[in-house]
Kinemage of the C-alpha trace (Angstrom):
@kinemage 1
@onewidth
@group {chain A} dominant
@subgroup {mainchain}
@vectorlist {calphas} color= white
{ca unk a 1} P 0.461 -18.478 -6.612
{ca unk a 2} L 2.375 -17.828 -3.407
{ca unk a 3} L 1.395 -15.031 -1.069
{ca unk a 4} L 1.800 -14.645 2.651
{ca unk a 5} L -1.090 -14.185 5.058
{ca unk a 6} L -0.621 -11.023 7.097
{ca unk a 7} L -2.630 -8.432 9.002
{ca unk a 8} L -4.451 -10.918 11.187
{ca unk a 9} L -4.206 -9.928 14.860
{ca unk a 10} L -1.898 -7.086 13.781
{ca unk a 11} L -4.871 -5.436 12.080
{ca unk a 12} L -6.243 -4.506 15.485
{ca unk a 13} L -3.196 -2.333 16.178
{ca unk a 14} L -2.770 -0.990 12.659
{ca unk a 15} L -4.524 2.382 12.830
{ca unk a 16} L -3.042 3.232 16.222
{ca unk a 17} L 0.495 2.444 15.073
{ca unk a 18} L 0.081 4.499 11.900
{ca unk a 19} L -1.901 7.389 13.376
{ca unk a 20} L 1.003 9.654 12.394
{ca unk a 21} L 0.870 8.658 8.725
{ca unk a 22} L -0.159 11.675 6.647
{ca unk a 23} L -2.823 10.176 4.391
{ca unk a 24} L -4.110 13.623 3.430
{ca unk a 25} L -0.697 14.602 2.062
{ca unk a 26} L -0.527 11.325 0.147
{ca unk a 27} L -3.953 12.030 -1.341
{ca unk a 28} L -2.707 15.511 -2.289
{ca unk a 29} L 0.110 13.755 -4.156
{ca unk a 30} L -2.342 11.416 -5.883
{ca unk a 31} L -4.396 14.370 -7.065
{ca unk a 32} L -1.234 16.041 -8.360
{ca unk a 33} L -0.631 12.902 -10.414
{ca unk a 34} L -4.266 12.521 -11.467
{ca unk a 35} L -5.000 16.037 -12.696
{ca unk a 36} L -2.491 16.377 -15.561
{ca unk a 37} L -3.398 12.846 -16.688
{ca unk a 38} L -7.098 13.518 -17.065
{ca unk a 39} L -8.361 12.004 -13.816
{ca unk a 40} L -10.621 14.708 -12.380
{ca unk a 41} L -12.625 14.926 -9.181
{ca unk a 42} L -15.553 12.529 -9.481
{ca unk a 43} L -13.485 9.954 -11.349
{ca unk a 44} L -13.610 6.277 -10.394
{ca unk a 45} L -10.620 4.906 -8.464
{ca unk a 46} L -9.816 1.294 -7.565
{ca unk a 47} L -7.609 0.863 -4.491
{ca unk a 48} L -5.756 -2.475 -4.574
{ca unk a 49} L -4.758 -3.397 -1.025
{ca unk a 50} L -6.859 -0.675 0.591
{ca unk a 51} L -6.211 -1.802 4.170
{ca unk a 52} L -8.316 0.089 6.710
{ca unk a 53} L -9.321 2.722 4.161
{ca unk a 54} L -6.590 5.283 4.789
{ca unk a 55} L -6.786 6.493 1.177
{ca unk a 56} L -10.324 5.349 0.355
{ca unk a 57} L -12.021 7.642 2.877
{ca unk a 58} L -10.194 10.938 2.162
{ca unk a 59} L -10.447 10.413 -1.600
{ca unk a 60} L -14.171 9.655 -1.257
{ca unk a 61} L -14.556 12.841 0.791
{ca unk a 62} L -12.838 14.707 -2.042
{ca unk a 63} L -15.462 13.441 -4.478
{ca unk a 64} L -13.896 10.361 -6.064
{ca unk a 65} L -15.945 7.202 -6.599
{ca unk a 66} L -13.950 4.686 -4.566
{ca unk a 67} L -13.698 0.905 -4.650
{ca unk a 68} L -11.319 -0.857 -2.278
{ca unk a 69} L -10.019 -4.438 -2.206
{ca unk a 70} L -8.014 -6.193 0.509
{ca unk a 71} L -7.273 -9.823 1.395
{ca unk a 72} L -7.734 -9.145 5.112
{ca unk a 73} L -11.372 -9.250 6.225
{ca unk a 74} L -10.318 -7.582 9.490
{ca unk a 75} L -8.876 -4.628 7.567
{ca unk a 76} L -11.954 -4.358 5.332
{ca unk a 77} L -14.182 -4.348 8.434
{ca unk a 78} L -12.262 -1.389 9.819
{ca unk a 79} L -12.430 0.400 6.476
{ca unk a 80} L -16.191 -0.146 6.329
{ca unk a 81} L -16.584 1.343 9.814
{ca unk a 82} L -14.686 4.473 8.726
{ca unk a 83} L -16.757 4.795 5.552
{ca unk a 84} L -19.963 4.546 7.587
{ca unk a 85} L -18.695 7.023 10.177
{ca unk a 86} L -17.841 9.605 7.505
{ca unk a 87} L -21.071 8.966 5.607
{ca unk a 88} L -19.345 8.541 2.253
{ca unk a 89} L -19.985 6.007 -0.475
{ca unk a 90} L -17.391 3.361 -1.230
{ca unk a 91} L -17.481 -0.260 -2.345
{ca unk a 92} L -15.274 -2.507 -0.193
{ca unk a 93} L -14.449 -6.076 -1.148
{ca unk a 94} L -12.427 -8.871 0.450
{ca unk a 95} L -10.317 -10.297 -2.338
{ca unk a 96} L -6.899 -11.197 -3.711
{ca unk a 97} L -5.542 -8.271 -5.713
{ca unk a 98} L -3.779 -10.686 -8.075
{ca unk a 99} L -7.024 -12.251 -9.241
{ca unk a 100} L -9.945 -9.994 -8.267
{ca unk a 101} L -12.248 -9.165 -11.178
{ca unk a 102} L -14.891 -6.479 -11.577
{ca unk a 103} L -17.142 -6.181 -14.590
{ca unk a 104} L -16.112 -2.593 -15.167
{ca unk a 105} L -13.107 -0.338 -15.664
{ca unk a 106} L -11.864 2.623 -13.644
{ca unk a 107} L -10.196 5.944 -14.375
{ca unk a 108} L -7.341 5.222 -11.974
{ca unk a 109} L -5.929 2.370 -9.930
{ca unk a 110} L -3.831 2.930 -6.812
{ca unk a 111} L -1.891 0.504 -4.602
{ca unk a 112} L -0.343 2.420 -1.738
{ca unk a 113} L 1.832 1.802 1.322
{ca unk a 114} L 4.115 -0.791 -0.307
{ca unk a 115} L 1.311 -3.233 -1.134
{ca unk a 116} L 3.186 -4.240 -4.299
{ca unk a 117} L 6.223 -5.040 -2.155
{ca unk a 118} L 4.201 -7.825 -0.558
{ca unk a 119} L 4.261 -9.576 -3.954
{ca unk a 120} L 7.283 -11.790 -3.450
{ca unk a 121} L 7.802 -13.168 -6.966
{ca unk a 122} L 7.795 -11.697 -10.448
{ca unk a 123} L 4.680 -13.768 -11.141
{ca unk a 124} L 2.882 -12.215 -8.164
{ca unk a 125} L 3.849 -8.680 -9.157
{ca unk a 126} L 2.909 -9.347 -12.786
{ca unk a 127} L -0.490 -10.642 -11.659
{ca unk a 128} L -1.159 -7.439 -9.701
{ca unk a 129} L -0.086 -5.315 -12.665
{ca unk a 130} L -2.386 -7.374 -14.892
{ca unk a 131} L -5.249 -6.735 -12.474
{ca unk a 132} L -4.578 -3.013 -12.650
{ca unk a 133} L -4.324 -3.093 -16.444
{ca unk a 134} L -7.584 -4.927 -17.101
{ca unk a 135} L -9.484 -2.584 -14.777
{ca unk a 136} L -8.276 0.642 -16.385
{ca unk a 137} L -9.868 2.543 -19.231
{ca unk a 138} L -7.655 3.548 -22.181
{ca unk a 139} L -5.282 6.214 -20.886
{ca unk a 140} L -6.040 5.247 -17.286
{ca unk a 141} L -3.462 5.857 -14.561
{ca unk a 142} L -1.825 3.373 -12.186
{ca unk a 143} L -0.030 4.722 -9.090
{ca unk a 144} L 1.802 2.619 -6.504
{ca unk a 145} L 4.859 2.601 -4.261
{ca unk a 146} L 7.444 0.000 -3.284
{ca unk a 147} L 10.609 -0.442 -1.280
{ca unk a 148} L 13.607 0.724 -3.326
{ca unk a 149} L 16.388 -1.829 -3.783
{ca unk a 150} L 19.387 0.533 -3.922
{ca unk a 151} L 18.325 2.216 -0.685
{ca unk a 152} L 17.625 -1.051 1.143
{ca unk a 153} L 21.030 -2.439 0.164
{ca unk a 154} L 22.817 0.814 0.984
{ca unk a 155} L 21.131 1.703 4.266
{ca unk a 156} L 20.408 -1.884 5.442
{ca unk a 157} L 17.319 -2.687 7.522
{ca unk a 158} L 17.677 -2.279 11.275
{ca unk a 159} L 15.704 -3.070 14.410
{ca unk a 160} L 13.176 -0.357 15.208
{ca unk a 161} L 10.919 0.232 18.192
{ca unk a 162} L 7.812 2.415 18.120
{ca unk a 163} L 5.623 3.283 21.106
{ca unk a 164} L 2.303 5.113 20.789
{ca unk a 165} L -0.639 5.923 23.050
{ca unk a 166} L -3.963 4.232 22.301
{ca unk a 167} L -7.256 6.114 22.515
{ca unk a 168} L -8.124 4.387 25.799
{ca unk a 169} L -4.866 5.476 27.413
{ca unk a 170} L -3.082 2.156 26.989
{ca unk a 171} L 0.393 2.056 25.456
{ca unk a 172} L 1.172 0.145 22.256
{ca unk a 173} L 4.774 -0.866 21.581
{ca unk a 174} L 5.941 -2.484 18.352
{ca unk a 175} L 9.399 -3.949 17.891
{ca unk a 176} L 10.336 -4.677 14.260
{ca unk a 177} L 13.245 -7.058 13.707
{ca unk a 178} L 14.254 -7.337 10.026
{ca unk a 179} L 16.224 -10.053 8.274
{ca unk a 180} L 17.619 -9.225 4.839
{ca unk a 181} L 17.768 -11.965 2.198
{ca unk a 182} L 19.719 -10.555 -0.737
{ca unk a 183} L 19.307 -13.706 -2.832
{ca unk a 184} L 15.515 -13.489 -2.649
{ca unk a 185} L 15.541 -9.656 -2.652
{ca unk a 186} L 13.308 -9.649 0.408
{ca unk a 187} L 13.276 -8.464 4.003
{ca unk a 188} L 11.416 -10.524 6.601
{ca unk a 189} L 10.210 -8.262 9.390
{ca unk a 190} L 9.238 -9.975 12.638
{ca unk a 191} L 6.764 -7.739 14.473
{ca unk a 192} L 6.243 -8.087 18.218
{ca unk a 193} L 3.393 -5.860 19.406
{ca unk a 194} L 2.327 -5.411 23.021
{ca unk a 195} L -0.470 -3.454 24.679
{ca unk a 196} L 0.351 -2.231 28.172
{ca unk a 197} L -2.183 -0.906 30.678
{ca unk a 198} L -0.881 0.750 33.832
{ca unk a 199} L 2.482 -0.891 33.250
{ca unk a 200} L 1.045 -4.392 32.808
{ca unk a 201} L 1.110 -6.228 29.455
{ca unk a 202} L -2.524 -7.079 28.672
{ca unk a 203} L -2.190 -8.156 25.031
{ca unk a 204} L 0.601 -9.369 22.815
{ca unk a 205} L 0.819 -10.530 19.220
{ca unk a 206} L 3.621 -11.588 16.908
{ca unk a 207} L 3.473 -11.580 13.122
{ca unk a 208} L 6.087 -11.834 10.376
{ca unk a 209} L 5.814 -9.842 7.158
{ca unk a 210} L 8.023 -10.541 4.161
{ca unk a 211} L 8.561 -7.524 1.924
{ca unk a 212} L 10.279 -7.450 -1.450
{ca unk a 213} L 12.378 -4.545 -2.669
{ca unk a 214} L 12.382 -3.579 -6.348
{ca unk a 215} L 14.667 -1.853 -8.814
{ca unk a 216} L 13.338 0.730 -11.266
{ca unk a 217} L 14.386 -1.193 -14.372
{ca unk a 218} L 12.608 -4.396 -13.323
{ca unk a 219} L 9.446 -2.442 -12.528
{ca unk a 220} L 9.523 -0.824 -15.963
{ca unk a 221} L 9.955 -4.231 -17.614
{ca unk a 222} L 7.107 -5.834 -15.657
{ca unk a 223} L 4.809 -2.895 -16.354
{ca unk a 224} L 5.661 -2.910 -20.051
{ca unk a 225} L 4.819 -6.617 -20.241
{ca unk a 226} L 1.478 -5.874 -18.560
{ca unk a 227} L 0.604 -3.265 -21.186
{ca unk a 228} L 1.633 -0.048 -19.473
{ca unk a 229} L 3.680 2.810 -20.856
{ca unk a 230} L 4.784 6.275 -19.804
{ca unk a 231} L 6.320 4.880 -16.618
{ca unk a 232} L 7.725 7.495 -14.230
{ca unk a 233} L 9.648 6.630 -11.063
{ca unk a 234} L 10.472 9.050 -8.252
{ca unk a 235} L 11.013 9.272 -4.513
{ca unk a 236} L 7.866 8.561 -2.517
{ca unk a 237} L 5.362 11.338 -3.171
{ca unk a 238} L 7.726 13.289 -5.432
{ca unk a 239} L 7.919 12.711 -9.166
{ca unk a 240} L 10.243 15.661 -9.829
{ca unk a 241} L 13.522 13.698 -9.700
{ca unk a 242} L 15.000 10.241 -10.010
{ca unk a 243} L 15.260 8.230 -6.763
{ca unk a 244} L 18.641 7.671 -5.130
{ca unk a 245} L 20.090 5.366 -2.483
{ca unk a 246} L 18.658 7.779 0.086
{ca unk a 247} L 15.061 7.018 -0.948
{ca unk a 248} L 13.804 3.898 0.840
{ca unk a 249} L 10.347 4.151 -0.747
{ca unk a 250} L 9.637 5.129 -4.343
{ca unk a 251} L 6.476 6.066 -6.196
{ca unk a 252} L 5.658 4.729 -9.655
{ca unk a 253} L 3.186 6.203 -12.140
{ca unk a 254} L 2.174 4.320 -15.302
{ca unk a 255} L -0.510 4.690 -17.967
{ca unk a 256} L -2.366 2.263 -20.144
{ca unk a 257} L -0.798 2.277 -23.604
């Protein structure tokens, strides 16, 4: 199965670049999804593509029994450091979310921050959905988000530059240059990241990420084939309405049939 290798050197800049990401609000959203579907505090949650633990740690602090999986050992190392610093319990595993296997089931599975969009073929996405399905108890809940096709095609990806201050006072600048491939339904984003100290570039890395955008109907079909039902699609973090061309990211909630 094809899958790109990402988050190598870029992993070292990850938390600094996304320091403004509101993980607590996203965990609030997850709990709003969990509660009405019978996933209470203390439930077991599997995080597929957990990265540096942005959702693992706050959910563990809220009382959930967390297990996280990521292909990047560098990201798992950073997640483990956060877990140790907060003094919470969480199992963290380096593994491929298409094939990872635990000898147990969970109350919920999450895959946040467009992890599913890194699955570039239907076979890859189906494999991830199968992983989620076989690790969920009857009635278990699967929550994830992806890039939304209608919005990507309407708004079109554009070059973006982000500059943030590192904890040591250095400056981190990331330039993202996207290339849209409508035939493949993907966007290749070339990241150029530099660390500057006192106006001098002291570190630089380049990494390309290929991200797939999805349409609601194809997600429903893939989830149905994997054994899910009750699929709900909404704008990211908001299941109260249908997504539109204005919603670049969408959230998806599904349950085991």
